[in-house]
C-alpha positions in Angstrom: -17.2 18.8 5.7 -14.9 15.9 6.4 -12.8 14.6 3.5 -14.1 11.0 2.8 -10.6 10.0 1.6 -8.8 11.0 4.8 -7.2 7.9 6.3 -4.8 9.4 8.8 -4.6 7.1 11.8 -6.3 4.2 10.1 -4.6 0.8 9.5 -5.1 -0.8 6.1 -4.2 -4.3 4.9 -3.8 -4.8 1.1 -3.7 -8.5 0.0 -2.3 -8.9 -3.5 0.2 -6.6 -5.2 -0.9 -6.7 -8.8 -1.8 -3.3 -10.4 -4.9 -2.6 -8.2 -3.1 -3.7 -5.0 -0.1 -1.5 -5.6 -2.4 1.5 -6.6 -4.6 1.0 -3.5 -1.5 0.8 -1.2 -0.1 4.0 -2.6 -3.5 5.8 -2.5 -4.0 4.9 1.2 -0.4 5.7 2.2 -0.7 9.1 0.6 -3.7 9.8 2.7 -2.1 9.0 6.0 -3.0 5.4 6.5 -0.6 2.9 8.0 -0.5 0.4 5.2 0.6 -3.2 5.3 0.7 -5.1 1.9 1.2 -8.7 1.2 1.4 -11.0 -1.8 1.9 -14.7 -2.3 4.8 -14.0 -4.6 8.3 -13.3 -3.5 9.4 -9.7 -3.5 11.7 -10.2 -6.5 8.7 -11.5 -8.5 6.5 -8.5 -7.7 8.8 -6.2 -9.6 9.6 -2.5 -9.6 6.5 -1.7 -7.5 8.5 -2.7 -4.4 10.6 0.4 -4.6 7.6 2.7 -4.9 5.8 1.0 -2.0 8.8 1.2 0.3 9.3 4.9 -0.6 5.7 5.5 0.3 6.2 3.9 3.7 4.2 0.8 3.0 5.1 -2.2 5.3 5.6 -5.3 3.2 4.9 -8.7 4.6 
């Protein structure tokens, strides 16, 4: 049976980096997706999550 959470090879765009956006970005990246995340706020306003996202390989726009 195929794992329904396998995202390897998929591209995912996450809009908004509040709690849910950060969690979704990390979840998808951990399952092999190529994740791009964006937020209307500047990176320095998003907070410590930027470090986690970059470490997980999330592309930030």
